[in-house]
VEXTI-353701 format. One record per residue (C-alpha): residue number from 0; residue in three letters; x, y, z. Coordinates in Angstrom, 2 decimals. Each point is the difference from the previous one (the first is absolute). Last residue first. Layout:
% VEXTI-353701
<pt NUM,ala,<X,Y,Z>>
...
END
This chain:
% VEXTI-353701
<pt 426,unk,<-0.73,-15.88,47.12>>
<pt 425,unk,<-1.69,-1.94,-2.97>>
<pt 424,unk,<1.76,-0.80,-2.86>>
<pt 423,unk,<0.12,-3.64,0.15>>
<pt 422,unk,<-3.60,0.12,0.89>>
<pt 421,unk,<-0.93,-2.04,3.14>>
<pt 420,unk,<-2.71,2.39,0.99>>
<pt 419,unk,<-1.14,1.94,-3.33>>
<pt 418,unk,<2.07,2.84,-1.41>>
<pt 417,unk,<-1.88,1.99,1.09>>
<pt 416,unk,<-1.76,-0.66,3.61>>
<pt 415,unk,<-3.59,1.44,0.38>>
<pt 414,unk,<-0.09,2.79,2.97>>
<pt 413,unk,<1.16,2.81,-2.67>>
<pt 412,unk,<-3.06,2.06,1.04>>
<pt 411,unk,<-2.51,-1.47,2.56>>
<pt 410,unk,<0.05,2.63,2.62>>
<pt 409,unk,<0.28,2.84,-2.13>>
<pt 408,unk,<-2.80,-0.99,-2.19>>
<pt 407,unk,<-2.11,-0.34,3.25>>
<pt 406,unk,<0.66,3.51,1.05>>
<pt 405,unk,<-0.67,1.41,-3.53>>
<pt 404,unk,<-3.64,-1.45,0.30>>
<pt 403,unk,<-0.34,-3.05,-2.73>>
<pt 402,unk,<-2.84,0.93,-2.60>>
<pt 401,unk,<-3.45,-1.45,-1.12>>
<pt 400,unk,<0.19,-1.56,2.64>>
<pt 399,unk,<2.24,-0.30,3.34>>
<pt 398,unk,<-2.23,-1.51,2.29>>
<pt 397,unk,<1.98,1.24,3.06>>
<pt 396,unk,<-2.73,2.15,1.87>>
<pt 395,unk,<-0.09,-2.20,3.00>>
<pt 394,unk,<-3.38,-1.41,-0.46>>
<pt 393,unk,<0.05,-0.36,-3.75>>
<pt 392,unk,<3.36,-2.05,0.30>>
<pt 391,unk,<-1.50,-1.91,2.61>>
<pt 390,unk,<-2.73,-0.72,-1.96>>
<pt 389,unk,<2.46,-1.32,-3.05>>
<pt 388,unk,<1.72,-2.13,2.63>>
<pt 387,unk,<-3.07,-1.88,1.10>>
<pt 386,unk,<-1.14,-0.47,-3.55>>
<pt 385,unk,<3.62,-1.49,-0.62>>
<pt 384,unk,<-0.16,-2.51,2.57>>
<pt 383,unk,<-3.74,-1.04,-0.73>>
<pt 382,unk,<1.37,-0.47,-4.00>>
<pt 381,unk,<2.77,-2.18,1.53>>
<pt 380,unk,<-2.51,-2.26,2.16>>
<pt 379,unk,<-2.40,-0.40,-2.73>>
<pt 378,unk,<2.68,-1.34,-2.56>>
<pt 377,unk,<-2.05,0.21,-3.51>>
<pt 376,unk,<-1.38,-3.17,-1.08>>
<pt 375,unk,<1.73,-3.50,-0.19>>
<pt 374,unk,<-1.21,-0.39,-3.75>>
<pt 373,unk,<0.88,-3.79,-1.19>>
<pt 372,unk,<2.47,0.21,-2.91>>
<pt 371,unk,<0.02,-0.37,-3.82>>
<pt 370,unk,<2.67,2.90,-1.29>>
<pt 369,unk,<0.01,0.88,-3.69>>
<pt 368,unk,<2.76,1.25,-1.80>>
<pt 367,unk,<0.11,2.06,-3.10>>
<pt 366,unk,<2.60,0.06,-2.34>>
<pt 365,unk,<2.66,1.98,-1.85>>
<pt 364,unk,<3.10,-0.99,0.70>>
<pt 363,unk,<2.49,0.07,3.17>>
<pt 362,unk,<3.33,-0.88,0.22>>
<pt 361,unk,<0.94,-2.14,2.80>>
<pt 360,unk,<1.13,-0.57,4.01>>
<pt 359,unk,<2.16,-2.05,1.79>>
<pt 358,unk,<2.78,2.69,0.15>>
<pt 357,unk,<2.51,-2.40,-2.10>>
<pt 356,unk,<-2.13,0.04,-2.65>>
<pt 355,unk,<-0.32,3.80,-0.02>>
<pt 354,unk,<3.74,-0.15,0.06>>
<pt 353,unk,<0.43,-2.35,-2.69>>
<pt 352,unk,<-2.64,1.64,-2.31>>
<pt 351,unk,<2.26,3.44,0.61>>
<pt 350,unk,<2.80,-2.00,-1.30>>
<pt 349,unk,<-1.51,-0.70,-2.82>>
<pt 348,unk,<-1.15,3.45,-0.58>>
<pt 347,unk,<4.07,1.05,0.35>>
<pt 346,unk,<0.92,-2.03,-2.45>>
<pt 345,unk,<-2.57,0.81,-2.83>>
<pt 344,unk,<1.03,3.68,0.63>>
<pt 343,unk,<3.64,-0.75,-0.66>>
<pt 342,unk,<-0.83,-1.74,-3.00>>
<pt 341,unk,<-2.24,2.82,-1.13>>
<pt 340,unk,<2.11,2.68,0.90>>
<pt 339,unk,<2.86,-1.86,-2.08>>
<pt 338,unk,<-2.22,0.22,-2.95>>
<pt 337,unk,<-0.90,3.46,0.48>>
<pt 336,unk,<3.80,1.00,0.07>>
<pt 335,unk,<0.70,3.24,2.25>>
<pt 334,unk,<1.10,-1.77,3.38>>
<pt 333,unk,<-0.28,0.42,3.56>>
<pt 332,unk,<-3.73,-1.05,0.85>>
<pt 331,unk,<-1.85,2.77,1.92>>
<pt 330,unk,<-2.57,-1.12,2.82>>
<pt 329,unk,<-3.31,0.39,1.20>>
<pt 328,unk,<-2.26,-2.99,0.70>>
<pt 327,unk,<-3.70,1.04,1.55>>
<pt 326,unk,<-1.47,-2.60,1.86>>
<pt 325,unk,<-3.77,-0.27,0.02>>
<pt 324,unk,<-2.39,-2.54,2.09>>
<pt 323,unk,<-2.20,-1.65,-2.46>>
<pt 322,unk,<-3.82,-0.84,-1.16>>
<pt 321,unk,<-1.00,3.70,-0.72>>
<pt 320,unk,<3.03,1.40,1.19>>
<pt 319,unk,<1.18,1.09,3.56>>
<pt 318,unk,<2.71,2.60,-0.50>>
<pt 317,unk,<3.42,0.71,0.15>>
<pt 316,unk,<2.53,-2.34,2.02>>
<pt 315,unk,<3.21,1.50,-1.16>>
<pt 314,unk,<3.08,-1.40,-1.59>>
<pt 313,unk,<2.99,2.20,-1.00>>
<pt 312,unk,<3.20,0.10,-1.70>>
<pt 311,unk,<1.20,4.24,-0.25>>
<pt 310,unk,<2.94,-0.79,0.62>>
<pt 309,unk,<0.72,-3.45,-0.39>>
<pt 308,unk,<0.80,0.06,-3.48>>
<pt 307,unk,<-0.97,-3.68,-1.43>>
<pt 306,unk,<2.58,-1.68,-2.11>>
<pt 305,unk,<1.98,-1.61,2.66>>
<pt 304,unk,<-3.45,-1.51,2.09>>
<pt 303,unk,<0.57,-0.10,3.85>>
<pt 302,unk,<-2.17,3.53,0.62>>
<pt 301,unk,<-2.89,-1.02,-2.40>>
<pt 300,unk,<-0.22,-3.37,1.36>>
<pt 299,unk,<0.37,1.11,3.91>>
<pt 298,unk,<-3.15,2.35,-0.85>>
<pt 297,unk,<-1.97,-3.05,-1.20>>
<pt 296,unk,<0.83,-2.19,3.09>>
<pt 295,unk,<-0.68,2.72,2.22>>
<pt 294,unk,<-3.32,1.12,-1.46>>
<pt 293,unk,<-1.03,-3.80,-0.07>>
<pt 292,unk,<0.69,-0.16,3.66>>
<pt 291,unk,<-2.15,2.56,0.81>>
<pt 290,unk,<-2.84,-1.29,-2.02>>
<pt 289,unk,<0.38,-3.17,1.60>>
<pt 288,unk,<-0.17,1.61,3.36>>
<pt 287,unk,<-2.79,1.86,-1.12>>
<pt 286,unk,<-2.02,-3.29,-1.09>>
<pt 285,unk,<-0.54,-0.44,-3.32>>
<pt 284,unk,<-3.29,-1.73,-0.75>>
<pt 283,unk,<-0.66,3.12,-2.40>>
<pt 282,unk,<2.27,-1.28,-2.26>>
<pt 281,unk,<3.07,1.91,-1.25>>
<pt 280,unk,<-0.05,2.56,-3.09>>
<pt 279,unk,<3.24,1.24,-1.06>>
<pt 278,unk,<0.35,3.32,-2.21>>
<pt 277,unk,<2.45,0.74,-2.18>>
<pt 276,unk,<3.19,2.22,-0.35>>
<pt 275,unk,<3.33,-0.37,-1.49>>
<pt 274,unk,<1.52,3.39,-1.56>>
<pt 273,unk,<2.87,-0.39,-2.30>>
<pt 272,unk,<3.03,2.02,0.57>>
<pt 271,unk,<2.37,2.50,-1.94>>
<pt 270,unk,<-3.00,1.07,-2.20>>
<pt 269,unk,<1.46,1.21,-3.41>>
<pt 268,unk,<-1.13,-2.56,-2.38>>
<pt 267,unk,<-3.84,0.18,1.46>>
<pt 266,unk,<-0.68,3.30,-1.50>>
<pt 265,unk,<-3.54,1.23,0.30>>
<pt 264,unk,<-1.21,2.60,-2.57>>
<pt 263,unk,<-3.04,1.67,0.30>>
<pt 262,unk,<-0.92,0.85,-3.58>>
<pt 261,unk,<0.69,3.91,-1.47>>
<pt 260,unk,<3.46,-1.22,-1.55>>
<pt 259,unk,<-1.85,-3.00,-1.99>>
<pt 258,unk,<-2.59,2.32,-1.37>>
<pt 257,unk,<2.28,2.22,-1.44>>
<pt 256,unk,<2.43,-2.61,-0.84>>
<pt 255,unk,<-2.56,-1.87,-2.19>>
<pt 254,unk,<0.08,-3.55,1.49>>
<pt 253,unk,<0.92,-3.23,-2.02>>
<pt 252,unk,<-0.49,-3.13,1.84>>
<pt 251,unk,<1.81,-3.30,-1.00>>
<pt 250,unk,<-1.48,-3.01,0.75>>
<pt 249,unk,<1.97,-2.57,2.22>>
<pt 248,unk,<-3.06,-0.36,2.04>>
<pt 247,unk,<1.72,1.08,3.12>>
<pt 246,unk,<0.31,3.27,-2.03>>
<pt 245,unk,<3.00,1.21,-2.27>>
<pt 244,unk,<-0.16,4.47,0.07>>
<pt 243,unk,<0.33,1.81,-3.06>>
<pt 242,unk,<0.28,4.24,0.49>>
<pt 241,unk,<-1.35,1.43,-2.87>>
<pt 240,unk,<0.66,3.26,-2.05>>
<pt 239,unk,<3.55,0.74,0.15>>
<pt 238,unk,<1.04,-3.12,1.04>>
<pt 237,unk,<0.13,-1.49,3.80>>
<pt 236,unk,<0.95,-3.85,-0.25>>
<pt 235,unk,<-0.26,-3.68,1.70>>
<pt 234,unk,<-1.36,1.45,3.19>>
<pt 233,unk,<-1.53,-3.24,2.10>>
<pt 232,unk,<-3.59,-0.56,0.60>>
<pt 231,unk,<-2.75,0.58,2.11>>
<pt 230,unk,<-3.69,1.13,-0.47>>
<pt 229,unk,<-2.52,2.28,1.92>>
<pt 228,unk,<1.80,3.41,-0.86>>
<pt 227,unk,<3.60,-0.92,-0.41>>
<pt 226,unk,<1.39,-2.38,2.17>>
<pt 225,unk,<3.82,-0.53,-0.08>>
<pt 224,unk,<2.82,-2.21,-1.02>>
<pt 223,unk,<2.95,1.81,-1.29>>
<pt 222,unk,<2.17,-0.88,-3.01>>
<pt 221,unk,<-0.09,3.24,-1.94>>
<pt 220,unk,<-0.77,2.60,3.04>>
<pt 219,unk,<-2.89,1.38,2.10>>
<pt 218,unk,<-0.44,2.98,1.97>>
<pt 217,unk,<2.84,1.63,-1.91>>
<pt 216,unk,<-0.58,3.72,0.18>>
<pt 215,unk,<1.51,0.84,-2.99>>
<pt 214,unk,<-0.48,-2.80,-1.92>>
<pt 213,unk,<-3.50,-0.61,0.68>>
<pt 212,unk,<-0.64,3.82,-0.35>>
<pt 211,unk,<1.99,0.00,-3.66>>
<pt 210,unk,<-2.62,-2.70,-0.91>>
<pt 209,unk,<-2.81,2.00,1.08>>
<pt 208,unk,<1.35,2.43,-2.01>>
<pt 207,unk,<-0.11,-2.24,-3.02>>
<pt 206,unk,<-3.28,-1.12,0.92>>
<pt 205,unk,<-1.52,3.21,0.16>>
<pt 204,unk,<1.51,1.48,-3.04>>
<pt 203,unk,<-1.27,-2.92,-1.87>>
<pt 202,unk,<-3.29,0.44,1.42>>
<pt 201,unk,<-0.14,3.67,-1.20>>
<pt 200,unk,<1.44,-0.51,-3.37>>
<pt 199,unk,<-3.23,0.85,-2.01>>
<pt 198,unk,<-0.60,3.29,2.40>>
<pt 197,unk,<3.93,0.69,-0.37>>
<pt 196,unk,<-0.39,-0.12,-3.66>>
<pt 195,unk,<-3.23,1.76,-0.22>>
<pt 194,unk,<1.64,2.97,1.96>>
<pt 193,unk,<3.42,-0.17,-2.23>>
<pt 192,unk,<-2.19,0.13,-3.28>>
<pt 191,unk,<1.31,3.98,-0.69>>
<pt 190,unk,<3.24,-1.22,1.87>>
<pt 189,unk,<0.47,-2.73,-2.24>>
<pt 188,unk,<0.24,2.11,-3.09>>
<pt 187,unk,<3.20,1.50,1.36>>
<pt 186,unk,<1.53,-3.61,0.03>>
<pt 185,unk,<-1.25,-0.34,-3.79>>
<pt 184,unk,<1.34,3.27,-0.75>>
<pt 183,unk,<3.45,-0.98,1.45>>
<pt 182,unk,<-0.18,-3.38,-2.07>>
<pt 181,unk,<-0.47,1.18,-3.31>>
<pt 180,unk,<0.40,-2.78,-2.04>>
<pt 179,unk,<2.96,-0.12,-2.18>>
<pt 178,unk,<1.25,-3.48,-0.04>>
<pt 177,unk,<2.50,0.72,2.39>>
<pt 176,unk,<-2.34,1.70,2.65>>
<pt 175,unk,<-2.01,-2.88,0.10>>
<pt 174,unk,<3.13,-2.36,0.52>>
<pt 173,unk,<0.77,2.72,3.13>>
<pt 172,unk,<-3.54,-0.55,1.61>>
<pt 171,unk,<-0.08,-3.58,-0.55>>
<pt 170,unk,<3.48,-0.14,1.82>>
<pt 169,unk,<-0.78,2.29,2.62>>
<pt 168,unk,<-3.05,-2.00,0.88>>
<pt 167,unk,<1.79,-3.45,0.20>>
<pt 166,unk,<2.64,1.26,1.90>>
<pt 165,unk,<-2.42,1.21,2.55>>
<pt 164,unk,<-2.08,-2.88,-0.07>>
<pt 163,unk,<3.13,-2.33,0.91>>
<pt 162,unk,<1.40,2.25,2.43>>
<pt 161,unk,<-3.52,0.10,2.01>>
<pt 160,unk,<-0.27,-4.05,-0.59>>
<pt 159,unk,<3.68,-0.60,1.74>>
<pt 158,unk,<-1.06,2.68,2.68>>
<pt 157,unk,<-2.93,-2.06,0.84>>
<pt 156,unk,<1.96,-3.12,-0.10>>
<pt 155,unk,<2.72,1.40,2.19>>
<pt 154,unk,<-2.06,1.63,2.48>>
<pt 153,unk,<-1.15,-3.42,1.98>>
<pt 152,unk,<3.70,-1.28,0.25>>
<pt 151,unk,<0.50,3.49,1.76>>
<pt 150,unk,<-2.37,-0.72,2.87>>
<pt 149,unk,<1.38,-3.71,0.34>>
<pt 148,unk,<3.68,1.01,1.12>>
<pt 147,unk,<1.22,-3.14,0.85>>
<pt 146,unk,<3.67,0.85,-1.28>>
<pt 145,unk,<0.07,-2.99,-2.31>>
<pt 144,unk,<-3.54,0.96,-1.35>>
<pt 143,unk,<1.03,3.33,-0.52>>
<pt 142,unk,<3.04,-0.97,-1.91>>
<pt 141,unk,<-2.54,-2.57,-2.21>>
<pt 140,unk,<-2.32,3.02,-0.61>>
<pt 139,unk,<2.72,2.36,-1.20>>
<pt 138,unk,<1.59,-2.85,-2.08>>
<pt 137,unk,<-3.61,-0.68,-1.45>>
<pt 136,unk,<-0.63,3.81,-0.76>>
<pt 135,unk,<3.27,0.61,-1.64>>
<pt 134,unk,<-0.48,-2.74,-2.48>>
<pt 133,unk,<-3.61,1.11,-0.62>>
<pt 132,unk,<0.86,3.44,0.01>>
<pt 131,unk,<3.11,-1.03,-2.54>>
<pt 130,unk,<-2.32,-1.88,-2.40>>
<pt 129,unk,<-2.43,3.39,-0.41>>
<pt 128,unk,<3.12,1.95,-0.52>>
<pt 127,unk,<1.44,-2.32,-3.06>>
<pt 126,unk,<-3.66,-0.38,-1.24>>
<pt 125,unk,<-0.41,3.80,0.18>>
<pt 124,unk,<3.43,0.11,-1.94>>
<pt 123,unk,<-1.17,-2.21,-2.89>>
<pt 122,unk,<-3.49,1.56,-0.15>>
<pt 121,unk,<1.94,3.53,-0.52>>
<pt 120,unk,<2.37,-1.63,-3.01>>
<pt 119,unk,<-3.20,-1.53,-1.59>>
<pt 118,unk,<-1.72,3.46,0.43>>
<pt 117,unk,<3.13,1.42,-1.61>>
<pt 116,unk,<-0.20,-2.45,-2.69>>
<pt 115,unk,<-3.63,0.65,-0.54>>
<pt 114,unk,<0.53,3.73,0.12>>
<pt 113,unk,<2.66,-0.50,-3.13>>
<pt 112,unk,<-2.57,-2.25,-1.72>>
<pt 111,unk,<-2.73,2.69,-0.01>>
<pt 110,unk,<2.62,3.05,-1.27>>
<pt 109,unk,<1.32,-2.09,-2.55>>
<pt 108,unk,<-3.47,-0.60,-1.25>>
<pt 107,unk,<-1.23,3.47,0.14>>
<pt 106,unk,<3.04,0.96,-1.82>>
<pt 105,unk,<0.51,-2.56,-2.45>>
<pt 104,unk,<2.57,-2.56,0.17>>
<pt 103,unk,<3.56,0.48,-1.38>>
<pt 102,unk,<0.83,-3.36,1.26>>
<pt 101,unk,<3.35,0.96,1.71>>
<pt 100,unk,<-1.66,2.33,2.77>>
<pt 99,unk,<-1.99,-3.27,1.17>>
<pt 98,unk,<3.34,-1.94,0.86>>
<pt 97,unk,<1.19,2.22,2.99>>
<pt 96,unk,<-3.64,-0.28,1.59>>
<pt 95,unk,<-0.20,-3.67,-0.69>>
<pt 94,unk,<3.24,-0.95,1.50>>
<pt 93,unk,<-0.90,2.00,3.27>>
<pt 92,unk,<-3.27,-1.44,0.30>>
<pt 91,unk,<1.44,-3.60,-0.36>>
<pt 90,unk,<2.80,1.15,2.57>>
<pt 89,unk,<-2.55,1.06,2.33>>
<pt 88,unk,<-1.92,-2.99,-0.02>>
<pt 87,unk,<2.77,-2.22,0.20>>
<pt 86,unk,<0.88,1.74,3.17>>
<pt 85,unk,<-3.38,-0.63,1.42>>
<pt 84,unk,<0.04,-3.54,-0.68>>
<pt 83,unk,<3.65,-0.40,1.75>>
<pt 82,unk,<-0.57,2.32,3.01>>
<pt 81,unk,<-1.08,-2.71,1.97>>
<pt 80,unk,<2.13,-2.40,-0.22>>
<pt 79,unk,<2.92,2.83,0.17>>
<pt 78,unk,<-1.33,1.28,3.19>>
<pt 77,unk,<-0.27,-2.82,1.62>>
<pt 76,unk,<3.80,-0.75,-0.83>>
<pt 75,unk,<0.74,3.44,1.33>>
<pt 74,unk,<-1.96,-0.85,3.14>>
<pt 73,unk,<1.78,-2.78,0.78>>
<pt 72,unk,<2.71,1.26,1.98>>
<pt 71,unk,<3.47,-0.95,0.15>>
<pt 70,unk,<1.39,1.66,-3.01>>
<pt 69,unk,<2.33,-1.42,-2.37>>
<pt 68,unk,<-2.30,-2.35,-1.56>>
<pt 67,unk,<-2.04,3.53,-1.10>>
<pt 66,unk,<2.60,0.80,-2.55>>
<pt 65,unk,<-0.30,-3.08,-1.81>>
<pt 64,unk,<-3.48,0.00,0.13>>
<pt 63,unk,<-0.19,3.36,-1.25>>
<pt 62,unk,<1.77,-0.75,-3.23>>
<pt 61,unk,<-2.04,-3.03,-0.56>>
<pt 60,unk,<-2.98,2.39,0.42>>
<pt 59,unk,<1.25,2.37,-2.36>>
<pt 58,unk,<0.71,-2.37,-2.50>>
<pt 57,unk,<-3.45,-1.82,0.15>>
<pt 56,unk,<-1.67,3.34,-0.32>>
<pt 55,unk,<1.84,1.26,-2.73>>
<pt 54,unk,<-0.60,-3.30,-2.48>>
<pt 53,unk,<-3.84,-0.05,1.36>>
<pt 52,unk,<-0.42,3.85,-0.82>>
<pt 51,unk,<2.13,-0.52,-3.31>>
<pt 50,unk,<-2.34,-2.96,-0.96>>
<pt 49,unk,<-3.20,1.89,0.87>>
<pt 48,unk,<1.22,3.44,-1.66>>
<pt 47,unk,<0.94,-2.04,-3.38>>
<pt 46,unk,<-3.48,-1.38,0.01>>
<pt 45,unk,<-1.59,3.64,0.59>>
<pt 44,unk,<2.43,1.03,-2.62>>
<pt 43,unk,<-1.23,-2.48,-2.68>>
<pt 42,unk,<-3.65,0.81,0.69>>
<pt 41,unk,<0.82,3.49,-0.44>>
<pt 40,unk,<1.58,-0.64,-3.10>>
<pt 39,unk,<-2.62,-2.14,-1.32>>
<pt 38,unk,<-2.46,3.07,0.76>>
<pt 37,unk,<1.97,2.41,-1.57>>
<pt 36,unk,<0.62,-2.28,-3.11>>
<pt 35,unk,<-3.83,0.05,-0.34>>
<pt 34,unk,<0.05,3.85,-0.07>>
<pt 33,unk,<-1.47,1.88,2.71>>
<pt 32,unk,<-3.52,2.20,-0.05>>
<pt 31,unk,<-2.07,-2.67,1.51>>
<pt 30,unk,<1.13,-2.28,-2.77>>
<pt 29,unk,<1.82,1.11,-3.05>>
<pt 28,unk,<1.08,-2.11,-2.56>>
<pt 27,unk,<3.59,0.60,-1.10>>
<pt 26,unk,<1.60,-3.08,1.02>>
<pt 25,unk,<-2.33,-1.99,-2.16>>
<pt 24,unk,<1.26,1.98,-3.01>>
<pt 23,unk,<3.70,-1.08,0.78>>
<pt 22,unk,<-0.86,-3.50,-0.83>>
<pt 21,unk,<-0.89,1.26,-3.82>>
<pt 20,unk,<-3.36,-1.04,-1.51>>
<pt 19,unk,<0.19,-3.15,-2.06>>
<pt 18,unk,<-1.82,0.93,-3.42>>
<pt 17,unk,<3.65,0.53,-1.73>>
<pt 16,unk,<1.20,-3.55,1.60>>
<pt 15,unk,<-3.24,-1.46,-1.70>>
<pt 14,unk,<0.78,1.52,-3.33>>
<pt 13,unk,<3.64,-1.35,0.32>>
<pt 12,unk,<-0.79,-3.21,0.84>>
<pt 11,unk,<-2.80,-0.26,-2.99>>
<pt 10,unk,<2.97,1.27,-2.24>>
<pt 9,unk,<2.67,-2.33,1.11>>
<pt 8,unk,<-1.67,-3.33,-1.16>>
<pt 7,unk,<-1.60,1.24,-3.17>>
<pt 6,unk,<3.62,1.41,-0.93>>
<pt 5,unk,<1.43,-3.26,0.67>>
<pt 4,unk,<-2.36,-1.73,-2.05>>
<pt 3,unk,<0.73,2.09,-2.93>>
<pt 2,unk,<3.85,-0.02,0.48>>
<pt 1,unk,<-0.54,-4.01,-0.26>>
<pt 0,unk,<-1.64,0.22,-3.00>>
END
């Protein structure tokens, strides 16, 4: 009885075992031309490559740091920090490439995987080169800035971007060639559509050469405060396509290089002095001697101020305005900083106010003055004397109208004293 029971328990298990597929049968399943075990081995190889690349990179970086401590420069330390990621990618690709040959993969799959490994290697090298370009550009820019070479500082960003574009294009071309694409035929085909491409990229090329023109001619540089067209701002960047300018509104204006280089550019940063120019209007009630006193006082202010260049510094009575006697102020302030100029100009204007007040006159303002008084009429005696003098001119042929004869002009030539009598510069 016990034997029958044991047989009943064992037979079903044997039947189930016979119906269960062998584990090796699953590995023989074909998916996209490769068996399942091959797919599993690829995943395992990728995992092993990741671990190997991390371990290898850590070991190499540690050895490199021990060597870098012996040097006095920081260049090698920075290079180690930047090169860790690209080195890891290169080691990953190398381990994958060497391990693919052990998997006995079909020829098409093996070719694709090898090309992928080579592309990863190429990408890692390109990544390292791009980081080195950034590092060299940053170091070069700092050195040029320390030497005060603003022109070279402006060239560095454009050179850095150009170098990156060249590296990226070469990387893509070589990677495509590794994958079996006919890059030579593709480049030859570009000659057929070259005209269309040139027409489509016309604005891009214009902007590129516009940027080259800005870098070569250097009308403005990064950091310069300038007027471009009818706007003003500070140059923040001169790129391959556009120039970015920070305006007084603190907004950033991006102007295509082709348009920016054709604008009239006024560079305020390069001026050696700042022009102080204004018009002062005095009241018409100002007497001539009061006006003379004001002129002398304003000139003394300009000559005495330590921040004003005395040559040229002038104050001139320039005209009779609609409601004022106009004085023109012309001078240069010895500074290139706009904030400092505003402070100096404010101080000069306050001294001007003191000089005008000391003269007993005042500044004019738009107004109309109505004079109310008793009309005394014309001076009859003076009118008769003038009429008699004109009659005598007629009688003696000395009425010099419409022209003054040459002999009469010679008699009065240079008879008015100048500088005026009493002037400190008079002979």
